[in-house]
N, C-alpha and C positions, 0 to 999 in steps of 0.2 A: 462287325460288318467287313470292315476292311480285310481281315483274314479270310472271309468267305471269297471276296473279289479275288484276292492272289491265288486262292486254292482254284476257282473257276478258270483264271487265266492260265494255271500251269497245265490244268486237264486241256484246254483250248491249245495248247503248244504242244500236247502229247508228252508231259513232263509229269511223272510221278509226284502228287501231291505229298509230302510228307513234313514233318515237324521241321527238320533240319532245312529242307528247300524252301520252305515258307520264311524260316528266319533268314535264310540268306538274302533271298528277293526283298524282304522287309528292309534289311539293313542296308541293301544296295539302294533302293529308293530313298532311305532316309539319307545316304550320303551324298546321292545326286542331288537331291532337293536342297541339302546344307551347303554344297559346292556352288549351286545356283544362287542361292541366296547369298552367300558371301560376294560372289562376282557381282551380283544387282548391287549389293549394299556398298561395297568397299570400291569397285573399279567403276561404277557408273554413277551410281547416286551421290557418293561421297565426293567426286570430283566435281560433279554439277555445283553442289553446294560449296565446296571451296572457291571455285572460280566466283560464283556469284559473292562470296563473300569478300574476296579480293578485290572485287569492282566495286562493292559498295564503300559509300563515304560514311557510313555511319558506323561508330565505334562499337556498337554492342553486337552489330554484325560480326566483324572481326575477331572480337573478344570471344563470343560463343561458337563460332565455326572453325577460325583459324588455328586452335588448338586441338586437343586430341579428344574433346567433349563427344563429338559425333561418332569419332573413331570406336570410342568404348562403349557408347549407347547401340552402335551396330552390332557389336559383338554380343549384347545383352539380348539383343532381339533374336540374334542368331540362335543362341541357347535356349531361347522361348518355345523358337520354332521347332527345334529338334526334339524338345521336351513333349510338344504336342504330337508331331510325328510318332515318336514312340508310344505314345497313349493310343494313336490310331492304329498303326500298322503290326504291333506287338502283342502279344497274347498277355492278357492280364494276370498278375501275379507271378509272372515269369523272371528267371535270373535276370535275363537280357533287359528286360524292360526296368528292372528294380536299378540295374548297374547303370544304364543311362539315364535314367531318372536321378539318380544320385550325383552322377557326372554332371549334367546339364544343372542341376541345382547349385552345386558349388561354383560352377561357372557363370550362373549368373549373379551368385553374390559376390564373387571377386570383381567381376565387370560393372555390377551395379555399384559396387563401393569406389572402383575406379571413375566410374561415370559422375559419382557425387562429388569426388575431389576434384574433376576436373571443372565440374559445376562450380564450385567454390572459388576455384583459382579465376574463373572467368569474371565473375562478381567481384573479386578483389581487383583485377585488373581494371572494370568499370568503374570502380568506386575510385580510383586514383584520379579519373577525367572529371567525377561530379564533386570531388573534394570532401567527400564522406569519410575518406580515411583519415585525414586530418582531424577529423572529430572524434571519431571512435578508432579503438585499436583493434580494427577488424582481422587483421592478420593473427593475431592471438585468437580471437575469437572462431575464426574459422579453423584454427590448427585445434582448437579444443573441440569443435565439431567433429574433425576429422579423426580425433582420437576416440571420441565416444562411438562413432560410426564404426569405426575398427574392432572395437570391444564388442559391439552387438552382433557384427557379422561373424566375428570369430566363436560367439557362442552358437550362432545360427549354423556355422559350417560344422561345429562338433556335434551339434545335434542330428544334422544329417548324415554325418559318418556313424553315429551310434545309434541312430534308429530311436532316438527318445525326444520327447517334447522339451523344447527349450526351457519351459516353465520349470522343469526338475531340475535343469542346469542352474537356471538363475537362482531358486530356492537354496541350491547346494553352494552358492558362491557366498552366503553369509558367514560360514565360518572361516574364508578366505579374506573377508574385507579388511581385516589388520594388516595383512599381506600386501592386498593391492593398495591400500593407502601408503603404506611404506614404499613401495615400488614407484608408485605414481604420486609420491609427494609432492615435487617440484612441479610438475604439468598441472596438479590439483589447485596448489596455492598460485601459480600462475595465472590460472583460469579466472580465479576468484579477483584475484589482484587487477587483471585485466579489466573484467566487469566493474569494478569500484572506481579503478581509472576513467574508464569512460563514462559511467554514471554521474560521478563528480566534476567531470570534465577537467581533470588535473594534469593530463599529459597527453599530448597527439603527436605526430610525425610531423617534423618540422621546428618543434619548439626548442628553444635554447634550454639546456638542461645543465644544471651545476650540482654536482655532488661530489665534494672533497674525499669523500671517506673512499670511495670507488675510483678517484681519479677521472671523473667524468666532468667535461666542459666543453660542451659544443652544441651541435644540432642532433636531434635524435631523426635516424635515418631510418629505424624499423622496430616494431613492437610485436615480438613473438610470444609464443605462448609461456616459455620460460626466461627469455632474457629480453633486454631493451638495449638496441644496439647504438651508440652514440660516436658521432665524428667528432673528435676532439678538433680545437683550432689550429693545432699541429698537423693534422691530417691522420693522426692515430686513431684506430678505433677501440672503444671501451666497450665492454659487455657488462650490464649490471643485470642482476635477478630481478624480475618482475615484481616478485612479493617484496623485493627491499626497498621498493618505491611507496610501499603503504607502509612498513614497518620502521622506517628509517626516514628523516627528512631530506628534502631536496628543494633547491631553488629553480622556478620556474620563470624565465624572462619573457613568457607571451604577454603579459601584462605591459610590460616595457614597449614590447613590440607593436601591440595593438594601439596604445596610446598616441604613437607617432612621436615621442620625445623621451631622450634619454638624458637622466640626471648627470649633471656635474658638480661634484661636491668636493673642492679641493682649497686648501689653505696655504696662504703665504704668511710666514712670522716675522713681523716687526720688531726691529729695537726698540724697545721701550725707553730708551735716554733719547731716541729721536723725536718723540712726540713732544709737540708745543704748541703754544698760541702763535698765529698766525701774525707776523709783522704787516705794517701797512704795505710795505715794499712787496712782501710775498702774496698778500691779497691782490695787489694791482696785477702781479704778474698772472695769477690764476685767475684773473676775471678776462684774459685772453682767450681761455679756452671755451670754445664753442660749447661744450657739453656742462660748463660749470657757470658761464656769465649769470644765467636767469637763476641758478641755485644761490650763488653769493650775495645777488643783489636783494633777492627775498629774505635771504637769513640775515644781512646787515638790517635791512628795516625791521624785522623782528625783534632782533638783539638790541638795536638803538631805542625800541619802543619799549622794552623791557626794563633797560637799564635807566631809562627817563622815570617810568612808574614806580621803580624800586629806589630811585636816587642814589644810584651806586656810586660809590667813591672809586672811579676809574684809575685815580693815581696808584693803587695798591693792584696789583694783577689778580689777586685772589679774589676781588671784588667783581660782581656784576659776571655777564654772559660774553664769551669771545668765541671766535671760530678757533677751530684746531685744525692743523693740518692732516691728522688721522680722521676726523670726521669729515673733513673736505675731500679726502680721498675714499672714504666709503660711499659718498654721494657721487663723486666722480665715477665710480667703479660702476655703480647702481644706473648712472644714465648710459655710461658705455654699453652696457649689457642690454638695456632697452632699446638701445639704437642699433644692436649687433643684427645682421641678417641671417647668422646661424642659429639665434636664440629663440626659443619658442616663447612668444609673449603671453599666452594663454594659462602658462604652467607659473608653478611658485619662482618666483624670482626674488632674490635679496643678497645683500652682501652684509654679513654679520659678525660680530666680534666676538671670540671664544674667550674662555676664561684664560688670564695671562700665566704664563708658566717660566721656568728658568730658562726656556728656549726663546722668549720673546712672547710677542701678542700675536696669538692667531688671527688673521683675518680670513674668513671662509667665504667662497663664491657657492652659491647654492643657486643652479638653474638648471635649465633643460635645453638641450639642444633639438632642433626641429627636425632630425633625422634619426634614426638608429642604426643606421650603417656603422659598422664599426670604423671603418677606415676614416669616413667623413667625420664622424664623430670627434675621433682623436685628433683629426686636424683643427677642427673649431675650438675644441679645447686648447691645443697647443698653441693656436694663433691668440687666444684670448690671454694666456699667461705669459707668452711672450712681450705682450703689449704691457701686461700688468707689471712685470719684472722692470722693463724698460722705463716706465713712466714715474716708478717711486721716487727717484730722486728730485724729481719736479715739485715735490711736495714737502721737501725737506726730512723725508724718512730714508730711514736705513733698512734692509734686510738683515735679520738676523741669521750668521752663519756660524757654525762652530770653526774655530782656528784651523787652519790646513798646516800640513808642513812647509809649504812655502811660507805661510805667515811667521812661522817659528825662525825660518833661514832668513828671512828679511830683518828679523830683531836681531838676531845675532851679528848680523853684518853693520849694524849701527855702532858708530863710535861712542865713547863714554860721554862725550858732551852732546851728543846727539840725543841721547837717552834723557840728559836732565832737563826736566821742565823749563820752559822760559817763562810761563807765566806765573807772576808772584803769588798769585791766589793757589795755584797747583801745589805750592811748596806745602809739606806737612808741617802741623805745628809740633813742638817739643813738649813732651810731656812732663809733669812735675818730676817725676824719676828721674829722667833722662838729664834735666836741669841740675838736679840734686847730685849726679854723677860727675856733670861737669865742672861743678864748683869745687 
């Protein structure tokens, strides 16, 4: 019908109506309408939309309209309008109609794919404000969707070029499945790993990841289709294959961060030869400590009742019960930690004695700070052990320490008389062999 209108119009202006003149007029109309459409969409409508989006305080308006989403969508609409015009103005089955239809279909496929990419990017930007990206690896999932979309569009584009149904092409891909799996092995494994990570809530952006095999120890800053990007504490960047997080083991410190407390598990080693029963003078001295006065009173009463019940002969130090300096020191440290403002009082708190070794008696502090911030945690832990090391001599204890070069130099500087023991009990007894040799 449109061709008849073109012919009548040509006759009206006294121009001979031929197939060539009709084609020229139709193409001119298509071109003019396309230019007008482009001007309307890109010069007027797009600027209005961008201006409204820039003035809007809503995040979704800016994410959707400030990017290239509307621009790509406008080009897709232009291609659809040109194709509709070609069907109206050009003769059915003509070469020009076939050429324009194929070109506009490829145009729509390309900009339709770019529109989808822009939409996914806008949704990813919105997810950062909602916090959803921390719970799900959306970047990797969206990259997987982009890859699948690109493959589908490629198949459709080839079917347009060869003029065959895409079903035929898809059925023919069965023989190339092994090749495709080999080429896209990493993206496929990454996509599956990303789904498993999100479904099991194993990892999210912002988590503290520790994976010594790959040298990763820091915050997860990005999860893509094939890699996980980790910013280490020295500000270096480590990339770990996404599928490695499924096949290998890693440590996620999210549980510690969510709990609000970070564990202190550090030991000091006590010289075993310095452990002894408290004397009356030492007991009276330690009673002056505010954190120990109540403990010592209650323990002395308990020990006194026990010894009276057992009728223990206290003239021998191996009979009955007595306070030890090491046990009193453990009680003091427990009370000190309970009174410390930096210790989480609702989590496990204890001072325990580990198995003695040749390096002394390990006394371990096991507690949690009330902060997970690294600098504050180290500060609290350092203050606690500064105090512990300084207060050890008050209990008659000594820290075990391997002799250093300074100790050996001090020893070599002593005179022979200074090296001899002055205590009679410290002299070594002569063996029968030695006595026989002297006689």
